[in-house]
C-alpha positions, 0 to 999 in steps of 0.5 A, a space after each residue: 856716089 853714083 852706081 857707075 862710080 860704085 861699080 868702078 870702085 868695086 872692080 878696081 878694089 878687086 882686080 889688078 893688071 895681069 888678073 884674068 876675068 870673064 868678059 862679055 863681048 858687046 860689039 866687034 870693031 873693025 881692025 881694033 878688036 871687040 868692045 867688052 863688058 867686064 865684071 861690075 859692068 866695067 867697059 873695055 876693049 879686047 885687043 886684036 880679036 873680033 868676036 860676036 856680041 854676046 860671046 863670053 871669054 876669059 881674058 887677062 887685064 892689060 891696062 886699067 884706065 882710071 881717068 876713063 874708067 875702062 880697061 883693056 884686056 888680051 885673050 888668054 
């Protein structure tokens, strides 16, 4: 099992849709929001809000995509 697989498995074992997590913005995307990194290095998208890279925010998990190994989160 790779480190990425271990991190993903660790994340999904502890988190469910609706949980709140602290994420770090990695990149702002025009019109979409911000790319983020969640706990365990899991990538995702913060929908509808463009923030500066490096900002940390508390967000709610909106979707967990097991096939792509990423999440979607919304502010709050």
